N, CA, C and O atoms as CSV, one atom per row, in Angstrom:
chain,resi,resn,atom,element,x,y,z
A,1,UNK,N,N,98.793,111.169,106.820
A,1,UNK,CA,C,98.918,111.217,105.382
A,1,UNK,C,C,100.160,112.018,104.977
A,1,UNK,O,O,100.818,111.676,103.995
A,2,UNK,N,N,100.485,113.075,105.721
A,2,UNK,CA,C,101.661,113.882,105.391
A,2,UNK,C,C,102.942,113.069,105.513
A,2,UNK,O,O,103.860,113.216,104.707
A,3,UNK,N,N,102.998,112.219,106.518
A,3,UNK,CA,C,104.194,111.391,106.699
A,3,UNK,C,C,104.352,110.426,105.530
A,3,UNK,O,O,105.459,110.225,105.030
A,4,UNK,N,N,103.244,109.829,105.095
A,4,UNK,CA,C,103.297,108.924,103.942
A,4,UNK,C,C,103.727,109.671,102.681
A,4,UNK,O,O,104.509,109.157,101.881
A,5,UNK,N,N,103.211,110.879,102.514
A,5,UNK,CA,C,103.554,111.673,101.335
A,5,UNK,C,C,105.038,112.011,101.321
A,5,UNK,O,O,105.683,111.938,100.275
A,6,UNK,N,N,105.587,112.385,102.487
A,6,UNK,CA,C,107.030,112.674,102.570
A,6,UNK,C,C,107.840,111.410,102.279
A,6,UNK,O,O,108.843,111.456,101.567
A,7,UNK,N,N,107.399,110.291,102.832
A,7,UNK,CA,C,108.106,109.027,102.600
A,7,UNK,C,C,108.030,108.635,101.125
A,7,UNK,O,O,108.996,108.117,100.565
A,8,UNK,N,N,106.894,108.880,100.509
A,8,UNK,CA,C,106.732,108.582,99.082
A,8,UNK,C,C,107.704,109.412,98.256
A,8,UNK,O,O,108.317,108.903,97.318
A,9,UNK,N,N,107.845,110.687,98.602
A,9,UNK,CA,C,108.777,111.562,97.894
A,9,UNK,C,C,110.214,111.086,98.060
A,9,UNK,O,O,111.070,111.357,97.218
A,10,UNK,N,N,110.469,110.378,99.148
A,10,UNK,CA,C,111.793,109.803,99.378
A,10,UNK,C,C,111.976,108.446,98.723
A,10,UNK,O,O,113.043,107.842,98.832
A,11,UNK,N,N,110.938,107.958,98.038
A,11,UNK,CA,C,111.060,106.697,97.307
A,11,UNK,C,C,110.553,105.471,98.042
A,11,UNK,O,O,110.838,104.350,97.621
A,12,UNK,N,N,109.815,105.645,99.117
A,12,UNK,CA,C,109.337,104.517,99.913
A,12,UNK,C,C,108.242,103.730,99.195
A,12,UNK,O,O,107.190,104.272,98.857
A,13,UNK,N,N,108.508,102.444,98.970
A,13,UNK,CA,C,107.513,101.559,98.372
A,13,UNK,C,C,106.361,101.325,99.342
A,13,UNK,O,O,105.204,101.256,98.927
A,14,UNK,N,N,106.668,101.203,100.625
A,14,UNK,CA,C,105.635,101.007,101.632
A,14,UNK,C,C,104.669,102.174,101.692
A,14,UNK,O,O,103.464,101.986,101.859
A,15,UNK,N,N,105.202,103.385,101.555
A,15,UNK,CA,C,104.342,104.573,101.555
A,15,UNK,C,C,103.461,104.594,100.308
A,15,UNK,O,O,102.291,104.968,100.378
A,16,UNK,N,N,104.019,104.195,99.180
A,16,UNK,CA,C,103.220,104.132,97.948
A,16,UNK,C,C,102.073,103.143,98.115
A,16,UNK,O,O,100.951,103.404,97.682
A,17,UNK,N,N,102.361,102.009,98.744
A,17,UNK,CA,C,101.329,100.996,98.979
A,17,UNK,C,C,100.246,101.541,99.918
A,17,UNK,O,O,99.054,101.427,99.634
A,18,UNK,N,N,100.671,102.132,101.033
A,18,UNK,CA,C,99.711,102.656,102.010
A,18,UNK,C,C,98.850,103.759,101.396
A,18,UNK,O,O,97.630,103.755,101.560
A,19,UNK,N,N,99.473,104.696,100.693
A,19,UNK,CA,C,98.713,105.776,100.060
A,19,UNK,C,C,97.798,105.241,98.960
A,19,UNK,O,O,96.682,105.727,98.778
A,20,UNK,N,N,98.276,104.244,98.238
A,20,UNK,CA,C,97.442,103.633,97.205
A,20,UNK,C,C,96.170,103.051,97.790
A,20,UNK,O,O,95.082,103.250,97.251
A,21,UNK,N,N,96.308,102.330,98.892
A,21,UNK,CA,C,95.130,101.755,99.548
A,21,UNK,C,C,94.227,102.835,100.129
A,21,UNK,O,O,93.002,102.714,100.090
A,22,UNK,N,N,94.830,103.891,100.666
A,22,UNK,CA,C,94.033,104.990,101.220
A,22,UNK,C,C,93.178,105.637,100.127
A,22,UNK,O,O,91.990,105.890,100.329
A,23,UNK,N,N,93.788,105.901,98.970
A,23,UNK,CA,C,93.047,106.512,97.863
A,23,UNK,C,C,92.046,105.538,97.252
A,23,UNK,O,O,90.979,105.951,96.799
A,24,UNK,N,N,92.374,104.271,97.237
A,24,UNK,CA,C,91.459,103.266,96.696
A,24,UNK,C,C,90.186,103.169,97.523
A,24,UNK,O,O,89.083,103.079,96.983
A,25,UNK,N,N,90.355,103.190,98.832
A,25,UNK,CA,C,89.222,102.998,99.737
A,25,UNK,C,C,88.638,104.292,100.297
A,25,UNK,O,O,87.602,104.263,100.962
A,26,UNK,N,N,89.284,105.417,100.038
A,26,UNK,CA,C,88.802,106.688,100.569
A,26,UNK,C,C,88.956,106.796,102.072
A,26,UNK,O,O,88.146,107.441,102.738
A,27,UNK,N,N,89.987,106.172,102.608
A,27,UNK,CA,C,90.243,106.201,104.054
A,27,UNK,C,C,91.416,107.128,104.341
A,27,UNK,O,O,92.564,106.787,104.053
A,28,UNK,N,N,91.134,108.289,104.902
A,28,UNK,CA,C,92.183,109.246,105.216
A,28,UNK,C,C,92.658,110.036,104.015
A,28,UNK,O,O,93.581,110.843,104.124
A,29,UNK,N,N,92.038,109.811,102.875
A,29,UNK,CA,C,92.380,110.518,101.642
A,29,UNK,C,C,91.142,110.523,100.750
A,29,UNK,O,O,90.233,109.712,100.922
A,30,UNK,N,N,91.125,111.437,99.809
A,30,UNK,CA,C,90.016,111.484,98.855
A,30,UNK,C,C,90.055,110.219,98.008
A,30,UNK,O,O,91.110,109.832,97.506
A,31,UNK,N,N,88.905,109.579,97.853
A,31,UNK,CA,C,88.853,108.372,97.027
A,31,UNK,C,C,89.109,108.760,95.572
A,31,UNK,O,O,88.369,109.549,94.984
A,32,UNK,N,N,90.169,108.190,95.005
A,32,UNK,CA,C,90.558,108.492,93.631
A,32,UNK,C,C,91.217,107.249,93.049
A,32,UNK,O,O,92.376,106.952,93.337
A,33,UNK,N,N,90.468,106.533,92.232
A,33,UNK,CA,C,90.962,105.262,91.698
A,33,UNK,C,C,92.169,105.438,90.788
A,33,UNK,O,O,93.045,104.573,90.765
A,34,UNK,N,N,92.241,106.537,90.035
A,34,UNK,CA,C,93.388,106.717,89.146
A,34,UNK,C,C,94.665,106.965,89.948
A,34,UNK,O,O,95.729,106.468,89.579
A,35,UNK,N,N,94.573,107.719,91.027
A,35,UNK,CA,C,95.737,107.931,91.899
A,35,UNK,C,C,96.120,106.611,92.557
A,35,UNK,O,O,97.301,106.271,92.633
A,36,UNK,N,N,95.124,105.866,93.031
A,36,UNK,CA,C,95.383,104.571,93.668
A,36,UNK,C,C,96.074,103.628,92.694
A,36,UNK,O,O,97.054,102.973,93.047
A,37,UNK,N,N,95.565,103.558,91.472
A,37,UNK,CA,C,96.154,102.660,90.471
A,37,UNK,C,C,97.592,103.047,90.164
A,37,UNK,O,O,98.456,102.180,90.035
A,38,UNK,N,N,97.851,104.331,90.048
A,38,UNK,CA,C,99.203,104.807,89.771
A,38,UNK,C,C,100.170,104.429,90.894
A,38,UNK,O,O,101.284,103.971,90.639
A,39,UNK,N,N,99.735,104.626,92.128
A,39,UNK,CA,C,100.592,104.298,93.274
A,39,UNK,C,C,100.816,102.793,93.393
A,39,UNK,O,O,101.938,102.351,93.640
A,40,UNK,N,N,99.766,102.012,93.221
A,40,UNK,CA,C,99.901,100.558,93.354
A,40,UNK,C,C,100.699,99.971,92.197
A,40,UNK,O,O,101.404,98.977,92.373
A,41,UNK,N,N,100.598,100.572,91.024
A,41,UNK,CA,C,101.422,100.140,89.891
A,41,UNK,C,C,102.898,100.368,90.210
A,41,UNK,O,O,103.746,99.533,89.896
A,42,UNK,N,N,103.192,101.501,90.833
A,42,UNK,CA,C,104.574,101.809,91.227
A,42,UNK,C,C,105.116,100.733,92.165
A,42,UNK,O,O,106.274,100.330,92.056
A,43,UNK,N,N,104.270,100.270,93.089
A,43,UNK,CA,C,104.680,99.222,94.028
A,43,UNK,C,C,105.031,97.951,93.266
A,43,UNK,O,O,106.068,97.337,93.515
A,44,UNK,N,N,104.164,97.559,92.338
A,44,UNK,CA,C,104.404,96.337,91.561
A,44,UNK,C,C,105.676,96.438,90.738
A,44,UNK,O,O,106.442,95.478,90.658
A,45,UNK,N,N,105.907,97.591,90.126
A,45,UNK,CA,C,107.077,97.759,89.273
A,45,UNK,C,C,108.372,97.824,90.063
A,45,UNK,O,O,109.426,97.430,89.564
A,46,UNK,N,N,108.301,98.314,91.283
A,46,UNK,CA,C,109.509,98.483,92.078
A,46,UNK,C,C,109.956,97.180,92.731
A,46,UNK,O,O,111.149,96.943,92.915
A,47,UNK,N,N,109.010,96.362,93.071
A,47,UNK,CA,C,109.333,95.121,93.754
A,47,UNK,C,C,109.796,94.047,92.794
A,47,UNK,O,O,109.955,94.298,91.599
A,48,UNK,N,N,110.011,92.866,93.307
A,48,UNK,CA,C,110.458,91.744,92.500
A,48,UNK,C,C,109.344,91.087,91.714
A,48,UNK,O,O,109.604,90.195,90.906
A,49,UNK,N,N,108.104,91.511,91.933
A,49,UNK,CA,C,106.949,90.913,91.273
A,49,UNK,C,C,107.098,90.947,89.756
A,49,UNK,O,O,106.933,89.925,89.090
A,50,UNK,N,N,107.409,92.114,89.213
A,50,UNK,CA,C,107.523,92.262,87.765
A,50,UNK,C,C,108.678,91.433,87.235
A,50,UNK,O,O,108.521,90.695,86.263
A,51,UNK,N,N,109.822,91.549,87.861
A,51,UNK,CA,C,111.001,90.821,87.407
A,51,UNK,C,C,110.753,89.324,87.395
A,51,UNK,O,O,111.075,88.647,86.419
A,52,UNK,N,N,110.189,88.809,88.463
A,52,UNK,CA,C,109.935,87.370,88.573
A,52,UNK,C,C,109.034,86.881,87.442
A,52,UNK,O,O,109.335,85.879,86.793
A,53,UNK,N,N,107.948,87.576,87.209
A,53,UNK,CA,C,107.002,87.111,86.191
A,53,UNK,C,C,107.506,87.364,84.771
A,53,UNK,O,O,107.204,86.579,83.872
A,54,UNK,N,N,108.260,88.431,84.546
A,54,UNK,CA,C,108.845,88.640,83.220
A,54,UNK,C,C,109.861,87.552,82.899
A,54,UNK,O,O,109.909,87.057,81.773
A,55,UNK,N,N,110.669,87.180,83.879
A,55,UNK,CA,C,111.648,86.113,83.664
A,55,UNK,C,C,110.958,84.793,83.346
A,55,UNK,O,O,111.375,84.071,82.440
A,56,UNK,N,N,109.905,84.482,84.090
A,56,UNK,CA,C,109.173,83.237,83.841
A,56,UNK,C,C,108.499,83.268,82.472
A,56,UNK,O,O,108.514,82.274,81.747
A,57,UNK,N,N,107.912,84.405,82.121
A,57,UNK,CA,C,107.260,84.526,80.813
A,57,UNK,C,C,108.273,84.312,79.694
A,57,UNK,O,O,108.001,83.587,78.737
A,58,UNK,N,N,109.432,84.939,79.810
A,58,UNK,CA,C,110.474,84.803,78.792
A,58,UNK,C,C,110.954,83.359,78.697
A,58,UNK,O,O,111.105,82.831,77.595
A,59,UNK,N,N,111.196,82.717,79.836
A,59,UNK,CA,C,111.664,81.333,79.853
A,59,UNK,C,C,110.649,80.414,79.168
A,59,UNK,O,O,111.018,79.601,78.321
A,60,UNK,N,N,109.372,80.543,79.536
A,60,UNK,CA,C,108.335,79.696,78.938
A,60,UNK,C,C,108.198,79.975,77.441
A,60,UNK,O,O,108.006,79.051,76.650
A,61,UNK,N,N,108.293,81.232,77.058
A,61,UNK,CA,C,108.185,81.593,75.641
A,61,UNK,C,C,109.314,80.941,74.848
A,61,UNK,O,O,109.083,80.365,73.785
A,62,UNK,N,N,110.523,81.035,75.365
A,62,UNK,CA,C,111.679,80.446,74.684
A,62,UNK,C,C,111.559,78.925,74.566
A,62,UNK,O,O,112.083,78.333,73.623
A,63,UNK,N,N,110.877,78.299,75.514
A,63,UNK,CA,C,110.683,76.846,75.498
A,63,UNK,C,C,109.471,76.437,74.667
A,63,UNK,O,O,109.166,75.250,74.557
A,64,UNK,N,N,108.784,77.408,74.086
A,64,UNK,CA,C,107.605,77.113,73.284
A,64,UNK,C,C,106.365,76.818,74.108
A,64,UNK,O,O,105.373,76.313,73.582
A,65,UNK,N,N,106.413,77.126,75.383
A,65,UNK,CA,C,105.276,76.903,76.287
A,65,UNK,C,C,104.499,78.217,76.372
A,65,UNK,O,O,104.564,78.942,77.365
A,66,UNK,N,N,103.767,78.495,75.303
A,66,UNK,CA,C,103.162,79.806,75.119
A,66,UNK,C,C,102.029,80.105,76.100
A,66,UNK,O,O,101.884,81.245,76.539
A,67,UNK,N,N,101.227,79.105,76.448
A,67,UNK,CA,C,100.151,79.371,77.410
A,67,UNK,C,C,100.711,79.743,78.779
A,67,UNK,O,O,100.174,80.617,79.459
A,68,UNK,N,N,101.801,79.069,79.182
A,68,UNK,CA,C,102.432,79.404,80.461
A,68,UNK,C,C,103.034,80.812,80.410
A,68,UNK,O,O,102.932,81.570,81.374
A,69,UNK,N,N,103.660,81.154,79.282
A,69,UNK,CA,C,104.215,82.501,79.122
A,69,UNK,C,C,103.096,83.540,79.191
A,69,UNK,O,O,103.230,84.574,79.845
A,70,UNK,N,N,101.997,83.248,78.508
A,70,UNK,CA,C,100.865,84.181,78.492
A,70,UNK,C,C,100.275,84.360,79.885
A,70,UNK,O,O,99.836,85.456,80.235
A,71,UNK,N,N,100.260,83.298,80.677
A,71,UNK,CA,C,99.732,83.394,82.039
A,71,UNK,C,C,100.519,84.423,82.852
A,71,UNK,O,O,99.927,85.264,83.529
A,72,UNK,N,N,101.845,84.358,82.786
A,72,UNK,CA,C,102.672,85.302,83.550
A,72,UNK,C,C,102.525,86.723,83.007
A,72,UNK,O,O,102.508,87.686,83.775
A,73,UNK,N,N,102.419,86.852,81.691
A,73,UNK,CA,C,102.192,88.181,81.119
A,73,UNK,C,C,100.829,88.728,81.523
A,73,UNK,O,O,100.679,89.930,81.745
A,74,UNK,N,N,99.834,87.843,81.619
A,74,UNK,CA,C,98.493,88.269,82.021
A,74,UNK,C,C,98.496,88.858,83.429
A,74,UNK,O,O,97.845,89.871,83.684
A,75,UNK,N,N,99.227,88.224,84.338
A,75,UNK,CA,C,99.312,88.751,85.706
A,75,UNK,C,C,99.853,90.179,85.704
A,75,UNK,O,O,99.333,91.055,86.396
A,76,UNK,N,N,100.893,90.396,84.922
A,76,UNK,CA,C,101.500,91.725,84.858
A,76,UNK,C,C,100.631,92.704,84.074
A,76,UNK,O,O,100.504,93.869,84.451
A,77,UNK,N,N,100.041,92.232,82.992
A,77,UNK,CA,C,99.202,93.097,82.159
A,77,UNK,C,C,98.014,93.626,82.944
A,77,UNK,O,O,97.665,94.801,82.838
A,78,UNK,N,N,97.395,92.759,83.733
A,78,UNK,CA,C,96.244,93.189,84.526
A,78,UNK,C,C,96.662,94.132,85.656
A,78,UNK,O,O,95.842,94.898,86.163
A,79,UNK,N,N,97.937,94.075,86.048
A,79,UNK,CA,C,98.455,94.998,87.065
A,79,UNK,C,C,98.869,96.331,86.445
A,79,UNK,O,O,99.285,97.246,87.155
A,80,UNK,N,N,98.753,96.439,85.106
A,80,UNK,CA,C,99.040,97.704,84.437
A,80,UNK,C,C,100.414,97.814,83.818
A,80,UNK,O,O,100.829,98.914,83.453
A,81,UNK,N,N,101.141,96.709,83.686
A,81,UNK,CA,C,102.484,96.736,83.112
A,81,UNK,C,C,102.375,96.814,81.587
A,81,UNK,O,O,101.947,95.860,80.938
A,82,UNK,N,N,102.764,97.956,81.027
A,82,UNK,CA,C,102.562,98.239,79.601
A,82,UNK,C,C,103.271,97.253,78.682
A,82,UNK,O,O,102.674,96.798,77.706
A,83,UNK,N,N,104.514,96.912,78.962
A,83,UNK,CA,C,105.253,95.983,78.104
A,83,UNK,C,C,104.562,94.623,78.073
A,83,UNK,O,O,104.477,93.991,77.019
A,84,UNK,N,N,104.073,94.175,79.218
A,84,UNK,CA,C,103.364,92.898,79.272
A,84,UNK,C,C,102.043,92.968,78.520
A,84,UNK,O,O,101.641,91.996,77.881
A,85,UNK,N,N,101.369,94.106,78.589
A,85,UNK,CA,C,100.125,94.271,77.832
A,85,UNK,C,C,100.397,94.141,76.337
A,85,UNK,O,O,99.659,93.463,75.621
A,86,UNK,N,N,101.456,94.793,75.871
A,86,UNK,CA,C,101.804,94.740,74.453
A,86,UNK,C,C,102.217,93.334,74.044
A,86,UNK,O,O,101.788,92.843,73.000
A,87,UNK,N,N,103.046,92.680,74.856
A,87,UNK,CA,C,103.499,91.334,74.519
A,87,UNK,C,C,102.357,90.327,74.532
A,87,UNK,O,O,102.286,89.457,73.665
A,88,UNK,N,N,101.470,90.441,75.505
A,88,UNK,CA,C,100.328,89.534,75.573
A,88,UNK,C,C,99.406,89.767,74.374
A,88,UNK,O,O,98.911,88.811,73.778
A,89,UNK,N,N,99.177,91.020,74.024
A,89,UNK,CA,C,98.360,91.328,72.845
A,89,UNK,C,C,98.972,90.696,71.599
A,89,UNK,O,O,98.258,90.128,70.773
A,90,UNK,N,N,100.290,90.795,71.464
A,90,UNK,CA,C,100.984,90.181,70.330
A,90,UNK,C,C,100.752,88.672,70.302
A,90,UNK,O,O,100.514,88.095,69.240
A,91,UNK,N,N,100.822,88.035,71.470
A,91,UNK,CA,C,100.627,86.583,71.518
A,91,UNK,C,C,99.211,86.202,71.088
A,91,UNK,O,O,99.027,85.229,70.356
A,92,UNK,N,N,98.214,86.957,71.535
A,92,UNK,CA,C,96.837,86.689,71.090
A,92,UNK,C,C,96.699,86.983,69.599
A,92,UNK,O,O,96.108,86.201,68.855
A,93,UNK,N,N,97.245,88.111,69.174
A,93,UNK,CA,C,97.145,88.545,67.781
A,93,UNK,C,C,97.800,87.541,66.837
A,93,UNK,O,O,97.324,87.331,65.721
A,94,UNK,N,N,98.887,86.925,67.282
A,94,UNK,CA,C,99.621,85.958,66.463
A,94,UNK,C,C,99.077,84.542,66.586
A,94,UNK,O,O,99.523,83.639,65.877
A,95,UNK,N,N,98.119,84.346,67.478
A,95,UNK,CA,C,97.554,83.010,67.669
A,95,UNK,C,C,98.459,82.066,68.433
A,95,UNK,O,O,98.301,80.848,68.344
A,96,UNK,N,N,99.410,82.612,69.187
A,96,UNK,CA,C,100.360,81.767,69.916
A,96,UNK,C,C,99.778,81.155,71.180
A,96,UNK,O,O,100.287,80.147,71.669
A,97,UNK,N,N,98.731,81.745,71.709
A,97,UNK,CA,C,98.173,81.242,72.961
A,97,UNK,C,C,96.659,81.138,72.873
A,97,UNK,O,O,95.993,81.899,72.171
A,98,UNK,N,N,96.152,80.182,73.602
A,98,UNK,CA,C,94.703,79.990,73.714
A,98,UNK,C,C,94.324,80.085,75.189
A,98,UNK,O,O,93.349,79.481,75.636
A,99,UNK,N,N,95.102,80.845,75.923
A,99,UNK,CA,C,94.950,80.957,77.365
A,99,UNK,C,C,93.517,81.273,77.777
A,99,UNK,O,O,93.001,82.350,77.479
A,100,UNK,N,N,92.884,80.334,78.458
A,100,UNK,CA,C,91.543,80.482,79.036
A,100,UNK,C,C,90.417,80.649,78.020
A,100,UNK,O,O,89.276,80.882,78.419
A,101,UNK,N,N,90.692,80.540,76.741
A,101,UNK,CA,C,89.650,80.832,75.764
A,101,UNK,C,C,89.354,79.609,74.907
A,101,UNK,O,O,90.043,78.594,74.998
A,102,UNK,N,N,88.336,79.714,74.086
A,102,UNK,CA,C,87.827,78.575,73.332
A,102,UNK,C,C,88.547,78.306,72.021
A,102,UNK,O,O,88.152,77.404,71.283
A,103,UNK,N,N,89.565,79.045,71.720
A,103,UNK,CA,C,90.323,78.816,70.500
A,103,UNK,C,C,89.805,79.574,69.289
A,103,UNK,O,O,90.416,79.503,68.222
A,104,UNK,N,N,88.708,80.293,69.419
A,104,UNK,CA,C,88.182,81.001,68.253
A,104,UNK,C,C,89.071,82.199,67.938
A,104,UNK,O,O,89.502,82.932,68.827
A,105,UNK,N,N,89.327,82.370,66.663
A,105,UNK,CA,C,90.177,83.469,66.210
A,105,UNK,C,C,89.558,84.824,66.558
A,105,UNK,O,O,90.272,85.769,66.896
A,106,UNK,N,N,88.242,84.912,66.476
A,106,UNK,CA,C,87.563,86.179,66.791
A,106,UNK,C,C,87.791,86.583,68.243
A,106,UNK,O,O,88.018,87.758,68.528
A,107,UNK,N,N,87.732,85.618,69.167
A,107,UNK,CA,C,87.963,85.948,70.586
A,107,UNK,C,C,89.409,86.349,70.828
A,107,UNK,O,O,89.683,87.265,71.603
A,108,UNK,N,N,90.338,85.659,70.164
A,108,UNK,CA,C,91.750,86.025,70.320
A,108,UNK,C,C,91.972,87.458,69.862
A,108,UNK,O,O,92.707,88.213,70.499
A,109,UNK,N,N,91.341,87.828,68.765
A,109,UNK,CA,C,91.494,89.195,68.252
A,109,UNK,C,C,90.899,90.221,69.211
A,109,UNK,O,O,91.452,91.306,69.389
A,110,UNK,N,N,89.776,89.877,69.822
A,110,UNK,CA,C,89.180,90.787,70.809
A,110,UNK,C,C,90.107,90.997,72.001
A,110,UNK,O,O,90.254,92.115,72.494
A,111,UNK,N,N,90.728,89.920,72.455
A,111,UNK,CA,C,91.643,90.038,73.593
A,111,UNK,C,C,92.910,90.787,73.184
A,111,UNK,O,O,93.443,91.577,73.962
A,112,UNK,N,N,93.390,90.540,71.968
A,112,UNK,CA,C,94.549,91.288,71.478
A,112,UNK,C,C,94.225,92.777,71.451
A,112,UNK,O,O,95.022,93.603,71.896
A,113,UNK,N,N,93.060,93.106,70.930
A,113,UNK,CA,C,92.663,94.513,70.849
A,113,UNK,C,C,92.578,95.140,72.236
A,113,UNK,O,O,93.015,96.274,72.434
A,114,UNK,N,N,92.018,94.411,73.191
A,114,UNK,CA,C,91.886,94.942,74.561
A,114,UNK,C,C,93.254,95.293,75.146
A,114,UNK,O,O,93.444,96.379,75.693
A,115,UNK,N,N,94.210,94.356,75.023
A,115,UNK,CA,C,95.519,94.609,75.627
A,115,UNK,C,C,96.318,95.650,74.843
A,115,UNK,O,O,97.087,96.405,75.437
A,116,UNK,N,N,96.148,95.702,73.516
A,116,UNK,CA,C,96.775,96.790,72.759
A,116,UNK,C,C,96.208,98.139,73.206
A,116,UNK,O,O,96.954,99.110,73.336
A,117,UNK,N,N,94.900,98.207,73.441
A,117,UNK,CA,C,94.290,99.466,73.882
A,117,UNK,C,C,94.813,99.888,75.252
A,117,UNK,O,O,95.105,101.062,75.475
A,118,UNK,N,N,94.929,98.928,76.165
A,118,UNK,CA,C,95.461,99.253,77.494
A,118,UNK,C,C,96.885,99.799,77.385
A,118,UNK,O,O,97.233,100.783,78.037
A,119,UNK,N,N,97.701,99.152,76.555
A,119,UNK,CA,C,99.085,99.598,76.387
A,119,UNK,C,C,99.142,100.955,75.689
A,119,UNK,O,O,99.961,101.804,76.041
A,120,UNK,N,N,98.275,101.156,74.706
A,120,UNK,CA,C,98.256,102.432,73.980
A,120,UNK,C,C,97.889,103.584,74.913
A,120,UNK,O,O,98.414,104.688,74.772
A,121,UNK,N,N,96.999,103.334,75.854
A,121,UNK,CA,C,96.622,104.376,76.819
A,121,UNK,C,C,97.802,104.785,77.691
A,121,UNK,O,O,97.794,105.860,78.291
A,122,UNK,N,N,98.811,103.931,77.758
A,122,UNK,CA,C,100.011,104.265,78.531
A,122,UNK,C,C,101.127,104.780,77.627
A,122,UNK,O,O,102.249,105.006,78.082
A,123,UNK,N,N,100.817,104.965,76.351
A,123,UNK,CA,C,101.785,105.569,75.441
A,123,UNK,C,C,102.643,104.604,74.655
A,123,UNK,O,O,103.675,105.013,74.123
A,124,UNK,N,N,102.264,103.343,74.556
A,124,UNK,CA,C,103.053,102.384,73.787
A,124,UNK,C,C,102.919,102.667,72.289
A,124,UNK,O,O,101.826,102.539,71.737
A,125,UNK,N,N,104.021,103.053,71.617
A,125,UNK,CA,C,103.935,103.325,70.184
A,125,UNK,C,C,103.592,102.068,69.381
A,125,UNK,O,O,102.865,102.144,68.390
A,126,UNK,N,N,104.113,100.914,69.805
A,126,UNK,CA,C,103.817,99.669,69.092
A,126,UNK,C,C,102.329,99.342,69.176
A,126,UNK,O,O,101.716,98.956,68.181
A,127,UNK,N,N,101.754,99.498,70.360
A,127,UNK,CA,C,100.323,99.226,70.529
A,127,UNK,C,C,99.495,100.196,69.691
A,127,UNK,O,O,98.509,99.799,69.070
A,128,UNK,N,N,99.891,101.459,69.673
A,128,UNK,CA,C,99.172,102.442,68.864
A,128,UNK,C,C,99.258,102.087,67.386
A,128,UNK,O,O,98.276,102.213,66.655
A,129,UNK,N,N,100.430,101.644,66.945
A,129,UNK,CA,C,100.615,101.235,65.553
A,129,UNK,C,C,99.713,100.060,65.207
A,129,UNK,O,O,99.033,100.075,64.181
A,130,UNK,N,N,99.707,99.041,66.065
A,130,UNK,CA,C,98.885,97.848,65.798
A,130,UNK,C,C,97.406,98.214,65.765
A,130,UNK,O,O,96.669,97.700,64.923
A,131,UNK,N,N,96.961,99.080,66.651
A,131,UNK,CA,C,95.559,99.500,66.628
A,131,UNK,C,C,95.257,100.302,65.366
A,131,UNK,O,O,94.180,100.174,64.783
A,132,UNK,N,N,96.212,101.126,64.950
A,132,UNK,CA,C,96.032,101.910,63.729
A,132,UNK,C,C,95.983,101.046,62.486
A,132,UNK,O,O,95.257,101.346,61.539
A,133,UNK,N,N,96.766,99.963,62.493
A,133,UNK,CA,C,96.766,99.030,61.361
A,133,UNK,C,C,95.504,98.186,61.346
A,133,UNK,O,O,95.090,97.684,60.301
A,134,UNK,N,N,94.903,98.038,62.504
A,134,UNK,CA,C,93.758,97.134,62.643
A,134,UNK,C,C,94.264,95.760,63.025
A,134,UNK,O,O,95.266,95.286,62.491
A,135,UNK,N,N,93.575,95.128,63.943
A,135,UNK,CA,C,93.967,93.788,64.382
A,135,UNK,C,C,93.645,92.827,63.257
A,135,UNK,O,O,92.518,92.802,62.761
A,136,UNK,N,N,94.634,92.028,62.847
A,136,UNK,CA,C,94.438,91.103,61.719
A,136,UNK,C,C,94.091,89.715,62.165
A,136,UNK,O,O,93.897,88.829,61.331
């Protein structure tokens, strides 16, 4: 564990991944889901995963293919990417996507609220503003 910690301090993505799994499963480290999530989020943000899906989301959005854009944002949002959480919430809030849902406005608002809350917990001022205004 000490070697992984030193490697992590040096910026190693592999060490972040290994330590994240160790904390997630309680193997060789104290089980701590918040530490695991933080480390695994770092891995996702550092690699090409975020860039690839943000580019695809932007491309689909610009082409008016909102469900496809929302799909890529959903992958990132569920991985803890704050900007994607805020953007996906906006898409639900604006009625731009019906991704996986029945089209009811009430469900879209619930999903918008969920993703705004996730983003607000990470300090997104826009998400905090939208929650303060109330989901419309």
